[in-house]
ZAMARGU-4260 file (C-alpha; in steps of 0.2 Angstrom, whole numbers, plus 5000, padded with zeros to 4 digits):
<rodrens>
0) 5028/5167/5007 | 5037/5163/5023 | 5042/5145/5025 | 5056/5136/5034 | 5071/5135/5022
5) 5081/5122/5033 | 5086/5107/5022 | 5080/5090/5028 | 5093/5078/5034 | 5097/5061/5026
10) 5086/5065/5012 | 5085/5054/4996 | 5074/5055/4980 | 5066/5042/4969 | 5058/5048/4953
15) 5043/5039/4945 | 5046/5042/4927 | 5029/5044/4918 | 5033/5058/4906 | 5022/5073/4909
20) 5015/5064/4924 | 5032/5061/4932 | 5035/5065/4951 | 5047/5062/4965 | 5046/5052/4981
25) 5057/5061/4994 | 5063/5050/5008 | 5071/5055/5024 | 5069/5061/5042 | 5060/5077/5048
30) 5052/5080/5031 | 5035/5084/5040 | 5043/5100/5047 | 5049/5104/5029 | 5033/5101/5020
35) 5030/5119/5017 | 5046/5122/5007 | 5045/5104/4999 | 5028/5106/4992 | 5030/5124/4986
40) 5036/5121/4968 | 5021/5110/4965 | 5007/5122/4970 | 4997/5132/4958 | 4988/5141/4972
45) 4989/5145/4990 | 4975/5134/4996 | 4978/5116/5003 | 4965/5104/5009 | 4973/5091/5021
50) 4963/5074/5022 | 4968/5064/5037 | 4960/5053/5050 | 4958/5056/5069 | 4972/5045/5074
55) 4985/5053/5063 | 4978/5071/5067 | 4980/5068/5085 | 4999/5062/5083 | 5005/5074/5069
60) 4991/5086/5063 | 4997/5101/5072 | 5015/5098/5066 | 5009/5098/5048 | 4997/5113/5051
65) 5012/5123/5058 | 5023/5117/5043 | 5010/5124/5031 | 5006/5139/5041 | 5010/5150/5026
70) 4996/5143/5016 | 4977/5143/5017 | 4974/5126/5024 | 4958/5117/5027 | 4958/5101/5037
75) 4946/5086/5033 | 4947/5074/5047 | 4939/5057/5045 | 4937/5042/5057 | 4951/5029/5056
80) 4949/5012/5048 | 4946/5003/5031 | 4928/5007/5032 | 4932/5024/5026 | 4936/5017/5009
85) 4917/5018/5005 | 4904/5028/4995 | 4900/5036/5012 | 4918/5041/5015 | 4921/5047/4997
90) 4905/5058/4998 | 4911/5066/5015 | 4927/5071/5007 | 4920/5078/4991 | 4906/5087/5001
95) 4920/5095/5012 | 4929/5101/4997 | 4914/5108/4989 | 4909/5117/5005 | 4926/5125/5007
100) 4925/5131/4989 | 4940/5122/4982 | 4944/5123/4963 | 4955/5113/4952 | 4970/5124/4955
105) 4970/5120/4973 | 4979/5105/4980 | 4973/5091/4991 | 4985/5082/5003 | 4983/5064/5008
110) 4990/5063/5026 | 4989/5046/5033 | 4990/5028/5029 | 4984/5018/5014 | 4966/5020/5018
115) 4967/5039/5018 | 4979/5039/5003 | 4967/5028/4992 | 4952/5038/4997 | 4959/5055/4995
120) 4967/5051/4978 | 4951/5044/4971 | 4942/5060/4978 | 4955/5071/4969 | 4953/5061/4953
125) 4935/5065/4951 | 4933/5082/4960 | 4928/5094/4946 | 4936/5081/4934 | 4952/5081/4943
130) 4963/5092/4955 | 4981/5090/4960 | 4985/5079/4976 | 5001/5076/4986 | 5004/5060/4996
135) 5012/5062/5014 | 5011/5044/5020 | 5012/5040/5038 | 5013/5021/5039 | 5027/5010/5033
140) 5015/5001/5021 | 5009/5017/5013 | 5027/5024/5011 | 5033/5008/5002 | 5017/5004/4992
145) 5001/5012/4992 | 5006/5030/4991 | 5017/5027/4975 | 5010/5022/4958 | 4993/5031/4957
150) 4981/5017/4961 | 4966/5025/4970 | 4950/5017/4975 | 4936/5013/4987 | 4929/4996/4992
155) 4911/4989/4990 | 4902/4974/4995 | 4909/4964/4980 | 4927/4967/4985 | 4942/4978/4989
160) 4948/4992/4978 | 4935/4988/4964 | 4930/5006/4961 | 4944/5018/4958 | 4955/5026/4945
165) 4974/5027/4941 | 4978/5045/4946 | 4996/5050/4950 | 5001/5062/4964 | 5012/5077/4961
170) 5024/5072/4975 | 5026/5059/4989 | 5034/5064/5005 | 5040/5049/5015 | 5045/5055/5032
175) 5053/5040/5041 | 5053/5048/5058 | 5034/5048/5059 | 5035/5029/5059 | 5041/5029/5077
180) 5023/5032/5082 | 5016/5016/5074 | 5012/5001/5084 | 5023/4986/5082 | 5008/4977/5073
185) 5007/4991/5060 | 5026/4991/5057 | 5025/4972/5054 | 5010/4974/5043 | 5020/4987/5033
190) 5036/4976/5032 | 5025/4963/5023 | 5025/4975/5008 | 5044/4978/5010 | 5048/4959/5009
195) 5036/4957/4994 | 5048/4967/4983 | 5062/4954/4987 | 5050/4939/4984 | 5043/4946/4968
200) 5059/4951/4959 | 5075/4954/4970 | 5082/4939/4978 | 5097/4950/4984 | 5085/4962/4993
205) 5077/4947/5001 | 5095/4941/5007 | 5098/4959/5013 | 5082/4958/5023 | 5087/4941/5031
210) 5102/4950/5038 | 5094/4967/5042 | 5075/4964/5045 | 5076/4966/5064 | 5084/4983/5061
215) 5071/4988/5049 | 5057/4983/5061 | 5066/4993/5075 | 5065/5008/5063 | 5084/5011/5065
220) 5087/5026/5053 | 5100/5018/5041 | 5090/5002/5039 | 5073/5009/5037 | 5079/5022/5025
225) 5087/5009/5014 | 5072/4997/5015 | 5060/5012/5010 | 5071/5018/4996 | 5074/5000/4988
230) 5055/4997/4989 | 5051/5013/4981 | 5064/5011/4967 | 5057/4994/4963 | 5039/5000/4962
235) 5044/5016/4953 | 5053/5005/4939 | 5038/4993/4937 | 5025/5007/4937 | 5035/5017/4924
240) 5035/5002/4913 | 5017/4997/4915 | 5007/5012/4923 | 4990/5004/4919 | 4994/4986/4925
245) 4992/4978/4908 | 5007/4966/4912 | 5022/4968/4923 | 5014/4979/4936 | 5003/4965/4941
250) 5018/4957/4950 | 5016/4970/4963 | 5000/4960/4968 | 5010/4945/4974 | 4999/4937/4987
255) 4986/4950/4986 | 4972/4939/4977 | 4972/4928/4992 | 4974/4942/5004 | 4960/4952/4997
260) 4949/4937/4999 | 4954/4936/5017 | 4950/4954/5020 | 4933/4952/5013 | 4930/4937/5024
265) 4936/4947/5039 | 4923/4961/5035 | 4936/4975/5034 | 4934/4976/5053 | 4951/4980/5058
270) 4954/4963/5065 | 4965/4959/5050 | 4976/4973/5043 | 4980/4974/5025 | 4998/4970/5027
275) 4994/4955/5038 | 4982/4948/5025 | 4996/4951/5012 | 5009/4941/5023 | 4997/4926/5024
280) 4993/4928/5006 | 5011/4927/5000 | 5013/4911/5010 | 4998/4904/5001 | 5005/4910/4984
285) 5021/4901/4987 | 5013/4886/4994 | 5001/4885/4979 | 5016/4888/4967 | 5025/4873/4975
290) 5009/4862/4974 | 5009/4866/4955 | 5027/4861/4954 | 5033/4879/4950 | 5044/4882/4965
295) 5054/4871/4977 | 5048/4867/4994 | 5065/4874/5000 | 5059/4891/4995 | 5042/4889/5003
300) 5051/4884/5019 | 5063/4899/5018 | 5049/4911/5016 | 5039/4904/5030 | 5054/4904/5041
305) 5058/4922/5038 | 5040/4927/5042 | 5040/4916/5058 | 5056/4923/5064 | 5049/4941/5063
310) 5032/4937/5070 | 5023/4941/5053 | 5005/4934/5050 | 5005/4917/5044 | 4992/4905/5036
315) 4989/4897/5053 | 4985/4915/5060 | 4970/4917/5048 | 4964/4899/5050 | 4946/4905/5055
320) 4944/4914/5039 | 4948/4899/5029 | 4934/4887/5034 | 4924/4889/5018 | 4935/4886/5003
325) 4921/4890/4991 | 4918/4907/4999 | 4936/4911/4998 | 4936/4906/4979 | 4921/4916/4976
330) 4929/4932/4984 | 4944/4928/4972 | 4933/4928/4957 | 4930/4947/4960 | 4948/4951/4958
335) 4952/4965/4946 | 4966/4956/4937 | 4954/4942/4932 | 4950/4941/4913 | 4935/4933/4904
340) 4930/4924/4920 | 4946/4916/4923 | 4957/4918/4938 | 4974/4928/4937 | 4986/4924/4950
345) 5004/4930/4954 | 5014/4914/4957 | 5032/4911/4960 | 5046/4900/4952 | 5056/4904/4967
350) 5061/4918/4978 | 5064/4933/4967 | 5056/4926/4952 | 5037/4929/4952 | 5026/4929/4937
355) 5008/4932/4931 | 4998/4917/4929 | 4983/4920/4918 | 4969/4907/4917 | 4975/4899/4933
360) 4968/4881/4935 | 4952/4884/4945 | 4950/4866/4951 | 4968/4866/4958 | 4965/4883/4967
365) 4949/4876/4975 | 4957/4859/4980 | 4972/4869/4988 | 4960/4880/4997 | 4949/4865/5003
370) 4965/4855/5008 | 4971/4871/5017 | 4955/4873/5026 | 4955/4855/5033 | 4973/4856/5038
375) 4973/4873/5047 | 4956/4870/5055 | 4959/4852/5060
</rodrens>
């Protein structure tokens, strides 16, 4: 097999330690051009299916095809957008694999953002009871969050990511150079997942971001490589300790219970990106924590100030989605973390000190949402 043997520059590696299911996250510039050599040790056969969307294919598809020219590749191109995480989208990917005659020794590559990664991973988990897949994430959000940890899923009318499986990739290639083609809005949405790691358990990382956030958002090589690496290391450690989200892993959902409710209310239309919902959701989580006497108002102010300086999505920005407190609470009732009909929230005692609150006080949550609705829509 003839492949490009040139070593990628500025490459680092993070290992997700899961015993027999362990895998590496390779982070660096120009990894896409090196994909052929980097995935070679992980392949059982020469056939590779690449699942991507129209936007990613237009920007990077030919480059990946060239990098994988030594293999027999089959491209599956889907429309862009959250709506692809559906039964229809799943069926389309599975049918394409069947029609191409793929078997369990072949490999499926998720080449795109979080939507493509979630959809492809879930398809791989159920295709002929499971075939290998590799993640090549092309957005900041996917590189620091959704491509790592094995959560795969589609959405349905009841909520986000409610139908899925834990299914780990064989490899993650995070090429930071492809982030340069992202819109500013998408970079900021991904940054919300970066700062999440500081807020949930690493106050020093939050302090580093206070100093270096503008360089991260500008995608300066040293700053973005550091931000991606620290984020991946944090997630890898948490996933290794709690792969199936029975405890500590739930911390990675800081702000997400509120965020998913906002996304449902927005109808997955693309008007609200996942990272934008997470940004507003983390503000809500800190506000509610302060209202419960768990963290200081100073920490809430610090979080909001950081977000405002960078132009991240705030609670005020999602005000139209907060008009009906009962609807938002009903959406939150469908969250996967809930147990026995009781709400589970990720709250904070302060920056860098998040915790899992089981049986969160429902009346207090409703009162907070109702007050918030009156305030932001006054």
